[in-house]
C-alpha positions as CSV (number, residue, x, y, z in Angstrom):
1,M,-44.2,41.4,32.4
2,A,-43.8,44.4,29.9
3,I,-42.8,43.8,26.4
4,V,-39.3,44.9,26.3
5,D,-38.4,47.5,23.4
6,V,-34.4,48.1,24.3
7,I,-31.9,45.1,25.1
8,K,-28.8,45.9,26.4
9,Y,-26.2,44.9,29.3
10,E,-23.5,46.8,30.6
11,I,-21.1,44.1,32.0
12,S,-19.0,45.4,34.7
13,D,-15.1,44.6,34.9
14,T,-15.9,42.0,37.4
15,E,-18.3,40.2,35.1
16,L,-17.4,37.8,31.9
17,V,-21.0,37.1,31.2
18,G,-24.5,38.6,32.0
19,K,-28.0,37.5,31.2
20,F,-30.7,40.2,30.4
21,K,-33.1,40.3,33.0
22,S,-36.5,40.0,31.0
23,D,-37.0,37.4,28.6
24,N,-40.1,39.1,27.1
25,I,-38.8,40.5,23.5
26,K,-40.8,41.3,20.5
27,L,-39.8,42.1,16.6
28,G,-38.6,45.4,16.4
29,S,-36.9,45.7,19.6
30,Q,-33.3,47.2,19.8
31,L,-30.5,45.3,20.8
32,I,-27.5,47.1,21.6
33,V,-24.0,45.4,21.9
34,Y,-21.5,47.0,23.4
35,P,-17.8,47.2,22.0
36,S,-15.9,44.1,23.1
37,Q,-19.3,42.2,23.6
38,T,-21.0,39.3,21.6
39,A,-24.9,38.9,22.3
40,F,-26.7,35.2,21.7
41,F,-30.0,34.4,22.2
42,V,-30.7,31.5,23.9
43,K,-34.1,29.1,23.7
44,G,-34.6,26.3,25.4
45,G,-30.7,25.8,26.8
46,K,-29.7,25.9,23.2
47,I,-27.6,28.9,21.7
48,L,-29.2,30.4,18.7
49,D,-28.4,33.9,17.0
50,E,-25.2,35.7,17.7
51,F,-24.7,39.4,17.5
52,T,-21.2,41.1,17.6
53,S,-20.8,45.0,18.5
54,G,-23.4,47.3,17.2
55,T,-27.2,48.3,17.0
56,Y,-29.9,45.9,15.8
57,T,-33.5,46.4,15.2
58,L,-34.6,42.6,15.5
59,N,-36.8,41.3,12.8
60,S,-36.8,38.0,11.0
61,E,-34.1,38.8,8.8
62,N,-31.6,39.0,11.6
63,I,-32.8,36.7,14.2
64,P,-33.7,33.8,11.6
65,I,-33.1,30.9,13.8
66,L,-35.0,32.3,16.6
67,N,-37.8,33.2,14.3
68,K,-37.9,29.5,13.2
69,V,-38.0,28.2,16.7
70,V,-41.0,30.7,17.9
71,N,-42.5,31.2,14.8
72,I,-43.0,35.1,15.1
73,P,-45.1,36.7,12.2
74,F,-43.2,39.4,10.4
75,G,-43.3,42.7,12.2
76,G,-45.9,41.1,14.6
77,D,-45.9,42.5,18.2
78,T,-46.2,38.8,19.8
79,P,-43.7,38.8,22.2
80,S,-41.1,36.1,22.0
81,T,-39.8,33.7,25.1
82,A,-35.9,33.9,24.7
83,E,-32.8,34.6,27.1
84,V,-30.3,37.2,25.7
85,W,-26.9,36.3,27.2
86,F,-24.1,38.6,26.8
87,V,-20.1,37.9,26.8
88,N,-17.6,40.1,28.1
89,Q,-14.4,40.0,25.8
90,V,-12.3,42.5,27.3
91,S,-8.7,41.6,27.8
92,L,-8.2,41.1,31.9
93,L,-4.1,41.4,32.2
94,D,-3.6,41.4,35.8
95,C,-4.6,37.9,37.1
96,K,-2.4,37.0,39.8
97,W,-1.2,33.4,40.7
98,G,1.4,32.0,43.0
99,T,2.5,28.7,44.8
100,A,1.1,28.3,48.2
101,T,3.3,25.6,48.8
102,P,6.5,25.3,47.2
103,L,6.8,22.7,43.6
104,Q,8.9,20.2,44.1
105,V,10.9,20.0,41.1
106,E,13.6,17.4,40.3
107,D,16.8,19.2,39.2
108,P,17.5,17.6,35.8
109,K,21.3,18.0,36.1
110,Y,22.1,17.0,39.5
111,D,18.7,14.6,40.1
112,V,17.9,16.1,43.7
113,I,14.4,17.2,44.2
114,V,14.3,21.1,44.9
115,P,11.4,22.9,46.6
116,I,10.4,26.0,44.4
117,R,8.7,28.8,45.0
118,A,7.0,30.9,42.3
119,F,4.4,33.7,41.8
120,G,3.4,36.3,38.8
121,Q,0.6,37.1,36.6
122,Y,-1.2,36.2,33.3
123,G,-4.0,38.0,31.3
124,F,-6.5,36.3,29.0
125,K,-9.2,37.4,26.7
126,I,-12.3,35.5,25.5
127,I,-11.9,34.9,21.5
128,S,-14.5,32.2,21.1
129,P,-17.8,33.0,23.4
130,R,-19.8,30.2,22.1
131,I,-17.3,28.0,22.9
132,F,-17.0,29.8,26.6
133,L,-20.7,29.8,27.3
134,E,-21.1,26.4,26.5
135,R,-18.5,24.7,28.6
136,L,-18.1,27.2,31.5
137,V,-21.2,29.1,32.1
138,G,-24.0,26.8,31.7
139,N,-27.3,28.2,33.1
140,M,-25.7,30.8,35.5
141,P,-27.5,34.0,35.5
142,T,-23.8,35.6,35.8
143,F,-20.2,34.4,35.3
144,A,-17.5,36.6,37.7
145,V,-13.9,37.1,36.5
146,D,-12.7,35.4,39.8
147,K,-14.3,31.9,39.0
148,V,-12.1,31.6,36.0
149,V,-9.0,33.3,37.7
150,S,-9.9,30.6,40.7
151,Y,-10.1,27.5,38.1
152,F,-6.9,28.5,35.8
153,R,-4.5,29.5,38.9
154,G,-5.1,25.7,40.1
155,M,-4.5,24.3,36.1
156,I,-1.1,26.7,35.9
157,L,0.3,25.4,39.3
158,S,-0.7,21.6,38.1
159,K,1.4,22.1,35.3
160,L,4.1,24.3,36.1
161,T,6.5,21.7,38.0
162,T,6.6,19.9,34.6
163,I,7.1,22.8,32.6
164,I,10.1,23.9,34.8
165,Y,11.9,20.6,35.1
166,N,11.3,20.3,31.1
167,K,12.8,23.7,30.1
168,L,15.4,23.4,32.2
169,K,16.1,19.7,30.9
170,E,16.3,21.2,27.5
171,E,18.6,24.1,28.3
172,G,21.0,21.8,30.3
173,L,20.4,23.8,33.6
174,S,20.3,23.1,37.3
175,T,17.4,24.7,39.0
176,L,20.5,26.4,40.8
177,N,20.4,28.8,37.5
178,V,16.6,29.2,37.7
179,N,16.4,32.9,38.7
180,S,18.2,33.4,35.4
181,Q,15.9,31.9,33.3
182,V,12.6,33.8,34.4
183,E,11.9,35.3,30.9
184,G,12.4,32.4,29.0
185,L,10.8,30.3,31.1
186,S,7.7,32.4,31.1
187,E,7.4,32.5,27.5
188,Y,8.0,28.6,27.2
189,A,5.0,28.5,29.8
190,Q,2.7,30.5,28.1
191,S,3.4,28.3,24.9
192,H,2.8,25.3,27.0
193,L,-0.6,26.6,28.5
194,Q,-2.0,28.1,25.4
195,D,-3.8,24.8,24.4
196,T,-5.4,24.4,27.6
197,F,-7.0,28.2,28.1
198,M,-8.2,27.6,24.1
199,R,-10.0,24.6,24.8
200,Y,-12.4,26.9,26.5
201,G,-12.7,29.6,24.1
202,I,-9.7,31.7,25.8
203,S,-6.8,33.3,24.7
204,L,-3.9,33.3,27.0
205,E,-2.7,36.7,26.2
206,L,0.7,36.9,28.7
207,F,2.0,34.8,31.4
208,N,4.6,36.4,33.4
209,I,6.8,34.8,36.1
210,I,7.7,37.9,38.3
211,S,9.6,35.8,40.9
212,I,11.0,32.2,41.1
213,S,13.3,31.4,43.9
214,V,14.4,28.7,46.2
215,K,15.1,29.0,49.9
216,E,18.7,29.2,50.3
217,D,18.7,27.3,54.1
218,D,16.3,24.5,52.2
219,P,18.4,21.3,52.9
220,S,17.5,20.0,49.4
221,F,19.4,23.3,48.2
222,V,22.0,23.2,50.5
223,R,22.7,19.3,49.2
224,L,22.4,20.7,45.6
225,K,24.7,23.3,46.2
226,Q,27.5,20.7,47.6
227,V,27.0,18.2,44.7
228,K,27.6,21.3,42.2
229,D,30.8,22.2,44.2
230,E,32.0,18.7,44.1
231,A,31.6,18.7,40.3
232,A,33.0,21.9,39.6
233,H,36.3,20.8,41.6
234,I,36.6,17.9,39.6
235,N,36.3,19.6,36.4
236,I,39.0,22.1,37.1
237,M,41.3,19.8,38.8
238,G,40.5,16.6,36.4
239,K,39.2,13.3,38.2
240,E,42.9,12.1,39.0
241,N,44.1,15.2,40.6
242,Y,40.8,15.6,42.5
243,R,40.9,11.9,43.7
244,L,44.7,12.3,45.0
245,S,44.1,16.0,46.8
246,R,41.0,14.3,48.5
247,S,43.4,11.1,49.7
248,Y,45.7,13.9,51.2
249,D,42.6,15.3,52.9
250,V,41.7,12.2,54.6
251,L,45.5,11.1,55.2
252,E,46.0,14.7,57.3
253,A,42.9,14.6,59.0
254,A,43.7,10.9,60.1
255,A,47.5,11.9,61.0
256,E,46.1,14.4,63.5
257,N,44.0,11.5,65.2
258,E,45.6,9.3,67.8
259,G,45.6,6.3,65.4
260,G,49.0,8.1,63.7
261,M,49.9,7.5,60.5
262,G,49.2,3.5,60.3
263,T,45.4,4.7,60.9
264,A,45.7,7.1,58.1
265,M,46.8,4.8,55.7
266,G,44.0,2.5,56.7
267,L,41.4,4.9,56.5
268,G,43.0,5.8,52.9
269,A,42.3,2.4,51.8
270,G,38.9,2.4,53.2
271,V,38.0,5.1,50.8
272,G,39.1,3.5,47.8
273,I,42.3,5.3,47.1
274,G,44.1,2.8,44.9
275,N,47.6,1.3,44.7
276,A,49.1,4.0,42.6
277,V,47.9,6.8,44.9
278,G,48.5,5.4,47.9
279,A,51.9,4.9,47.0
280,M,52.5,8.7,46.1
281,A,50.6,9.6,48.9
282,S,53.1,7.6,51.1
283,K,56.2,9.0,49.2
284,T,55.0,12.2,50.0
285,L,53.9,12.2,53.5
286,S,57.3,10.2,54.2
287,N,60.0,13.1,54.0
288,G,61.9,13.5,56.5
289,L,61.1,9.8,57.7
290,N,63.4,6.5,58.3
291,S,62.6,3.8,55.9
292,D,61.3,1.8,58.8
293,E,58.7,4.7,59.6
294,V,57.3,4.5,56.2
295,P,53.9,2.3,56.2
296,P,53.8,-0.3,53.9
297,P,51.7,0.2,50.2
298,L,47.8,-0.2,50.3
299,P,46.8,-3.6,49.9
300,K,45.3,-4.5,46.5
301,T,41.8,-3.8,45.5
302,C,41.0,-6.0,42.4
303,V,37.8,-7.9,42.6
304,Y,37.8,-11.6,41.7
305,Y,34.8,-13.9,40.4
306,L,34.7,-17.8,41.4
307,G,33.1,-20.4,39.0
308,I,31.5,-22.4,41.5
309,N,29.1,-25.2,40.1
310,G,28.7,-23.9,36.9
311,K,28.0,-20.4,37.9
312,S,29.8,-17.0,38.5
313,V,29.7,-16.0,42.3
314,G,30.9,-12.4,43.1
315,P,32.4,-10.1,43.2
316,M,35.1,-10.8,45.8
317,D,38.5,-9.1,47.3
318,F,41.5,-11.4,47.7
319,D,41.0,-11.5,51.5
320,T,37.8,-13.2,51.0
321,I,39.1,-16.0,48.7
322,C,41.9,-16.3,50.8
323,Q,39.4,-17.3,53.9
324,K,37.4,-19.5,51.9
325,Y,40.7,-21.4,50.7
326,S,41.8,-21.9,54.3
327,A,38.2,-22.8,55.6
328,N,38.7,-25.8,52.8
329,E,35.6,-23.9,50.9
330,I,37.1,-24.1,47.8
331,N,40.4,-25.9,46.1
332,A,43.3,-25.3,43.9
333,N,41.2,-26.2,40.9
334,I,38.4,-23.8,41.4
335,L,38.2,-21.3,38.5
336,V,38.9,-17.7,38.7
337,W,38.6,-14.2,36.5
338,R,39.4,-10.8,37.5
339,K,38.9,-7.9,35.1
340,G,42.3,-8.1,32.9
341,M,42.5,-11.6,32.4
342,K,41.5,-13.1,29.0
343,A,39.8,-16.3,30.1
344,W,38.6,-18.2,33.4
345,D,41.7,-20.2,34.9
346,K,42.5,-22.4,37.8
347,I,43.2,-20.2,40.7
348,C,46.4,-22.2,41.2
349,N,47.6,-20.9,38.0
350,V,46.4,-17.2,38.9
351,E,50.0,-15.1,40.0
352,D,48.0,-13.5,42.6
353,F,47.0,-16.7,44.5
354,Q,50.2,-18.9,43.6
355,S,51.7,-18.6,47.4
356,L,48.7,-20.3,48.6
357,F,49.2,-23.2,46.8
358,D,53.2,-23.7,45.9
359,E,53.4,-26.9,44.1
360,E,49.7,-28.4,44.8
361,C,48.9,-28.0,41.4
362,P,50.3,-30.0,38.3
363,P,52.0,-28.6,35.4
364,P,49.7,-28.3,32.2
365,L,49.8,-31.7,30.3
366,P,52.7,-31.7,27.5
367,I,51.6,-31.8,23.8
368,I,51.8,-34.8,21.9
């Protein structure tokens, strides 16, 4: 093979790394490194001398490390067996990325998993060519742009779910607002992806989310909008007014069914309207009715705990405890507690249950 006098490599815009075809290089040869290139002499798989853009006449002064390795006499014509690699350092700004399948992102505000699709572009530049050559290229004679784009596309998508969730959580936002956060998300993603690119000697020059969206008819998204609407109603009306409004809706719907007003009240109790709301609903709905047509107040919804064999058992409702007493599973001396009581007391002393016992319980002992 002829001894080479000029060493150069015109890298295309589809390549990041190119290897000079000949490895028979002599002192006195010219090395031409184009702008946005870095050239490396490689011997035995080890990177030796490095040259940035410019024109060089090779001698023992500007390739000292290579000269020591191959022991070339100063000014000699003896060929050196070494490889020359050229790394392309132009900025590549139109690399595409996109979600082939939706990202499953948990809505940080409403705790609903929502599928999100997104696509965009990013740009990068090799700023540490030695690190890039060592960690990504290996011994391949060329290294195409699409290899890097393909690798980092997968890395971007694997991290994007967490990035979107963390950004929305920091801002206290829902995925319902994700479209309005494209610019902020782009900047946030770039800052959090930068370190991963830098590990390979690459700077992430830009990262843009062009579009991010949720399919409107997706069941998860529909459910999320319903949750948001309910929360908005509560905030506007207040919890008590909202609860009362819902009770009216239930009672009105039940009154239209064959069960009549009594059924409506039963349904109201079933959804936990409560004593006060039940009484207000009864009064409102009974306008124009005779007194004997007005249904009774809703039953008590208190919960109780029983002290059985030294352990707290419950919660139980009033009817359950009455049934236990009728079945002789408990007696008048069983201890009971509910919210509002300062301490446990015998069930026969609790006003809620006194009708069950009459005079069964003895009065407290006198203080002597």
